[in-house]
N, C-alpha and C positions, 0 to 999 in steps of 0.2 A: 463391567465398567460402562458408565454412562457415556453416550456420544456427546461431543461438543456441539453446542448450539451457538451460532453467531448471528445476532440480530444486527441489521444494517440500518443506517439512517434513511429517512425518506428522500433526502436531497443530497446529491453529489455535485460539488461545484466544478468538477473537472472530469473529463474522460479522454482517453487516447486509444489508438488502435495499434495492435501488434499482431503480426502473423505467426502462426505456429510453424517453426522451421523443422526440418527433418532431424536436426541435431537436438531438438527439444523432446524427441520421442524416445520412450523407453522400450524395453523388450516386450512389453504388452501391446505395443503398436499405437499408444496414445501419449498425450502430453505427460511428461514425468514430473513428479513433485518437486525435484530440484530445479527443473527448468521453469516451472511456474513461479517459484520464489524469485528466480532471476527476472522473469517478466514483470513481476510486481515491483522489483527494484527499479527497473527501467521506467515503469509508470510513475513511481514516486519521484524519480529524478525529473521527469517531464512535468509533473505537477508542481514541483518546487520552481522549475525554470519558468513556468507560467506566471509565477509571482516574482520573477527576477531573483530567485534564491538558489542556493545549492546545498548539498548535504554537508559541505565544509564551511558554509557561510550563511547562516540564517541569522541575520542581524548580529553578526559577530560570534555566533556559536556554531559548532558542528553538531551532528547528531550521531548517535550510536544505537544499534538495534538491541533491545532488551529481551524481546520475545517475539514469536510469530505463531499464528494459528491459520490453518487452511482447512476449510470444510468443502469437500468436493461434492458437486451436484450432478455432474455428467462428464463424460470423456470429451477431450478435444483432440483433433487429428491434424496431421501435417497439411499445410495449406490453408487451414481455416483462419479467418480473420477474427481476432478477439477484440472486443471493446472492454477496456478496463477503466471503470469509474473509480475515482479516488475522493475521499473525504477525510477530515481530521476531527476526532472526537475525544472525549474522556481526558481532558486536560487535568494534570495535577501540577504540583509545584515545579517538577523537574522534567516533565515529558508529556506525551500524549500518545494516542493511537492513530495510525493511518489505517483506514479501512478501505476495502476494495470489493467491488462487485464485478465479476468476470463473466461476460456473456459472449456467445458466438454471434457475430454481427448480423448475418443474414436471417437466421431463424429466431434470434433473441433467446436461444436456449441458455439457461444459466449453467455455467461450467463450474464456478467456485465462488465462495465468499472467503475473505481473508482479512487478517489484521496483522500489522507489525507494530509492536509497542516500541517507542523510541524515547530516548533520554537525551537531553541537550548536554553537550560535552565540549570542554575546552581541550583540544588535542595538544596544545603546547604545555599546559599545566597538568594534563591527564586527570582532569577533575570534572565532576558533574556540575552543571550550571542551571540556574533558574530559566524557565521558559521566557524568551525575550518578549516584552510587552508588545512590540510592533507585530510579532507573529500572532499573538493572541488576538490582536485587533483585526486581523484579516478574516476572522471567522465569527459567525453569529454567537451570541451569548448562550443560546440554547444548546450549543455543542459543548459547552463547558460543564464540568461536573464539580 
């Protein structure tokens, strides 16, 4: 089976820092895959807050995760400070991808690359929604597919 390759954009409009907690570590002594997905979620929430948005209100729509991909580049250990850069790419009619570059802050060692595919969603009607135009307008046209 071929390994997954995840190309990242050149520019990331946002980055945040999160420390690896002891509760994020698995039996191998390093950051667990489930914990990394949780850290990406926190970074996504902070990214949206940077634009005065939330996962339940992006110009009137919520979001729901459709898929996720994580490509590990190195281990991360308790106490390390991770820099998580976030960008939005690959828009379609109903969603887009949030992409992440995770590096250890001091050494700049790449820890992981990831993406979470999201769909805009009306939680009251339980229905998929079109990407809100004001959200599209936040990002450069070259991010659109």
